[in-house]
C-alpha positions as CSV (number, residue, x, y, z in Angstrom):
1,M,-13.8,-3.0,-13.4
2,T,-12.2,-5.1,-10.7
3,I,-8.4,-4.5,-10.3
4,V,-7.7,-7.2,-7.7
5,E,-9.4,-10.5,-7.1
6,V,-8.3,-12.9,-4.4
7,Q,-10.0,-16.2,-3.6
8,D,-9.2,-18.6,-0.8
9,L,-5.6,-17.4,-0.5
10,W,-3.2,-19.3,1.7
11,K,0.5,-18.7,2.4
12,R,2.5,-21.2,4.4
13,Y,6.1,-21.0,5.5
14,P,8.0,-23.8,7.3
15,G,6.5,-23.9,10.8
16,S,3.9,-21.1,10.3
17,T,1.0,-20.0,8.2
18,A,0.8,-16.3,7.3
19,L,-2.5,-16.2,5.4
20,R,-5.5,-18.5,5.9
21,G,-8.2,-18.5,3.2
22,V,-8.2,-14.8,2.5
23,S,-10.7,-13.6,-0.2
24,L,-11.3,-10.0,-1.3
25,Q,-11.9,-7.8,-4.3
26,V,-10.7,-4.3,-5.1
27,P,-12.6,-2.4,-7.8
28,R,-11.0,0.4,-9.8
29,G,-11.1,3.7,-8.0
30,V,-11.4,2.3,-4.5
31,V,-9.1,2.7,-1.5
32,L,-8.9,-0.6,0.5
33,G,-7.4,-0.6,4.0
34,V,-5.9,-3.9,5.2
35,L,-5.9,-3.4,8.9
36,G,-4.1,-5.6,11.4
37,E,-1.4,-5.8,14.0
38,N,2.2,-6.6,13.2
39,G,2.4,-10.3,12.2
40,S,-1.2,-10.4,11.0
41,G,-0.2,-11.2,7.4
42,K,-0.6,-7.7,5.9
43,S,2.9,-7.6,4.3
44,T,2.6,-11.1,3.0
45,L,-0.7,-10.2,1.3
46,L,0.8,-7.1,-0.4
47,R,3.9,-9.0,-1.5
48,I,1.7,-11.6,-3.2
49,L,-0.4,-8.9,-4.8
50,A,2.8,-7.2,-6.0
51,G,3.9,-10.5,-7.6
52,V,7.1,-10.8,-5.5
53,S,5.8,-13.8,-3.5
54,R,4.1,-16.9,-4.5
55,P,0.8,-18.1,-2.9
56,S,0.7,-21.6,-1.4
57,R,-2.9,-22.1,-2.4
58,G,-5.7,-20.0,-3.9
59,T,-6.3,-17.6,-6.8
60,V,-4.8,-14.2,-7.1
61,R,-5.5,-12.0,-10.1
62,V,-4.5,-8.4,-10.8
63,L,-6.0,-6.9,-14.0
64,G,-7.3,-10.4,-14.7
65,R,-3.8,-12.0,-14.7
66,D,-1.2,-13.5,-12.4
67,P,0.6,-10.6,-10.7
68,R,3.9,-12.4,-11.2
69,D,3.5,-11.8,-15.0
70,A,6.1,-9.1,-15.9
71,A,3.6,-7.3,-18.1
72,V,1.2,-7.0,-15.1
73,R,3.9,-5.9,-12.7
74,R,4.5,-2.8,-14.9
75,H,1.0,-1.7,-13.8
76,I,1.7,-2.0,-10.1
77,A,3.4,0.5,-7.8
78,F,4.6,-1.4,-4.7
79,L,5.9,0.4,-1.7
80,P,7.3,-2.2,0.7
81,E,7.8,-1.5,4.4
82,V,11.6,-1.8,4.0
83,T,13.4,0.9,2.0
84,P,14.6,-0.8,-1.2
85,Y,16.9,1.9,-2.5
86,D,20.7,2.0,-2.5
87,P,21.9,4.5,0.2
88,W,24.6,6.0,-2.0
89,M,22.2,7.3,-4.6
90,R,21.0,10.8,-4.5
91,V,17.2,11.5,-4.5
92,R,17.4,13.1,-7.9
93,G,19.4,10.2,-9.3
94,L,16.9,7.7,-8.0
95,L,14.1,9.4,-9.8
96,D,16.1,9.5,-13.0
97,F,17.0,5.8,-12.5
98,L,13.3,4.7,-12.0
99,Q,11.8,6.7,-14.9
100,P,12.6,4.2,-17.7
101,F,11.1,1.3,-15.8
102,Y,7.7,2.8,-15.4
103,P,5.4,3.7,-18.3
104,G,4.0,7.2,-18.0
105,W,6.4,8.3,-15.3
106,D,5.6,11.9,-14.6
107,S,8.8,13.8,-13.8
108,R,6.9,17.0,-13.1
109,K,4.7,15.3,-10.6
110,A,7.8,13.7,-9.0
111,R,9.4,17.1,-8.5
112,I,6.1,18.5,-7.1
113,L,5.9,15.6,-4.6
114,L,9.5,16.0,-3.5
115,E,8.8,19.7,-2.7
116,A,5.5,19.0,-1.0
117,L,7.1,16.3,1.1
118,Q,10.1,18.5,1.9
119,L,12.7,16.3,0.3
120,D,16.0,17.7,-0.9
121,P,16.7,16.2,-4.4
122,D,20.5,16.5,-3.8
123,R,20.7,14.5,-0.6
124,R,21.9,10.9,-0.6
125,I,19.3,8.4,0.4
126,G,21.6,7.1,3.2
127,E,21.7,10.6,4.7
128,L,17.9,10.7,5.0
129,S,16.1,10.0,8.3
130,K,13.8,7.0,8.5
131,G,10.8,9.4,8.1
132,Q,12.4,11.1,5.1
133,Q,13.0,7.7,3.4
134,A,9.4,6.8,4.0
135,R,8.4,10.1,2.3
136,L,10.6,9.3,-0.6
137,K,9.0,5.9,-1.1
138,L,5.6,7.5,-1.1
139,A,6.7,10.1,-3.7
140,T,8.0,7.3,-6.1
141,A,4.8,5.3,-5.6
142,F,2.6,8.3,-6.8
143,A,4.9,9.6,-9.5
144,W,3.5,7.5,-12.3
145,P,-0.1,6.5,-13.3
146,S,-0.1,2.9,-12.2
147,D,-3.4,1.0,-12.1
148,L,-2.7,-0.4,-8.6
149,V,-0.8,1.2,-5.7
150,L,0.2,-1.1,-2.9
151,L,1.3,0.8,0.3
152,D,2.7,-1.4,3.1
153,E,2.8,0.5,6.4
154,P,3.4,3.8,4.5
155,L,3.5,5.9,7.7
156,G,6.3,3.9,9.4
157,G,9.0,6.3,10.6
158,I,7.0,9.4,9.9
159,D,6.4,11.6,13.0
160,P,2.7,11.8,14.1
161,P,2.2,15.5,13.5
162,S,3.3,15.1,9.8
163,R,1.2,12.0,9.0
164,H,-2.1,13.7,8.3
165,R,-0.6,16.4,6.1
166,I,1.4,13.9,4.1
167,L,-1.6,11.7,3.5
168,H,-3.6,14.6,2.3
169,T,-0.8,15.6,-0.1
170,L,-0.6,12.1,-1.5
171,F,-4.3,11.5,-1.9
172,S,-4.6,14.7,-3.8
173,E,-2.5,13.0,-6.4
174,F,-4.7,9.8,-6.4
175,R,-6.5,9.4,-9.8
176,Y,-10.0,8.7,-8.4
177,G,-12.0,6.4,-10.7
178,E,-8.8,5.2,-12.4
179,Q,-6.4,3.7,-9.9
180,A,-7.0,1.4,-6.9
181,I,-5.0,1.6,-3.7
182,V,-4.4,-1.2,-1.1
183,L,-3.0,0.3,2.1
184,S,-1.9,-1.9,5.0
185,T,-1.4,-0.4,8.4
186,H,-2.0,-0.8,12.1
187,L,-2.3,3.0,12.5
188,V,-6.0,3.0,11.9
189,Q,-6.9,6.4,13.3
190,E,-4.5,8.2,10.9
191,V,-5.9,6.6,7.7
192,E,-9.6,6.1,8.6
193,E,-10.9,9.1,6.6
194,F,-9.2,7.9,3.4
195,L,-10.5,4.3,3.4
196,E,-13.6,3.3,1.4
197,T,-13.4,-0.5,2.1
198,V,-11.6,-2.4,4.8
199,V,-10.3,-5.9,5.6
200,F,-9.4,-6.7,9.1
201,L,-6.7,-9.4,9.4
202,H,-5.9,-11.3,12.6
203,H,-3.4,-14.2,12.6
204,G,-3.7,-14.4,8.8
205,E,-7.5,-14.6,8.8
206,V,-10.1,-12.1,7.7
207,T,-12.2,-11.3,10.8
208,L,-14.3,-8.5,9.3
209,Q,-14.6,-6.8,5.9
210,G,-16.8,-4.4,4.0
211,S,-17.6,-0.8,3.1
212,A,-16.2,1.5,5.7
213,D,-19.3,3.6,5.7
214,D,-21.6,0.6,6.0
215,L,-19.6,-0.8,8.9
216,R,-19.7,2.5,10.8
217,A,-23.4,2.9,10.2
218,R,-24.3,-0.7,11.1
219,T,-22.2,-0.8,14.3
220,G,-22.2,2.8,15.4
221,K,-18.4,2.6,15.8
222,S,-15.4,4.0,14.2
223,L,-12.9,1.8,12.3
224,L,-10.5,2.3,15.2
225,E,-13.1,1.0,17.7
226,L,-13.8,-2.0,15.4
227,F,-10.1,-2.6,15.0
228,E,-9.7,-2.8,18.8
229,E,-12.6,-5.3,19.0
230,V,-11.8,-7.7,16.2
231,V,-8.1,-7.5,15.8
232,A,-6.2,-6.2,18.8
């Protein structure tokens, strides 16, 4: 089953165009990497998929419906690049606050993720470092069985030595065959091994897309090398 279908998507702002005719599909069980430099349109694409931004033109469907539909948004876990949580809340209180809003929220998994990501549940969010806040967002994104997980620059603020370990921890919680993940980043080397399909964005346009394995086999290059050719 296809979780995400995007056809000829455009997003215009006064004086600029963020997305130009983007088309893609994300089947259930697939991890899609949206790869591009800052300003390439990655965040705009994920915000539209999450139903928090309206397209200017084109068709966007999540689970066959408009993602702005409230019933659809309950099946989407969206991790924005900016931390959306109130700094006065404690980590434990945040998890208690979020639980009623998400069907199937797994409190046990949330506690396991906090421990694995080395987060103190009694700390206030405002006391956490930028990297710790990024870890907290990741924990909340994987703490319930959503159909679609949207991760916008999930490694921002996390120190390089910790990135690989954290990604392995999170993807061990991914329900393969059931969920779909769309992950946007410019840190291609860190995420390459987890990606099954990729879309390269440059100035809002798709410059290359396809199966990660097929692209590597056809070109004899890594995703990072392709990124440096078609995006950077």
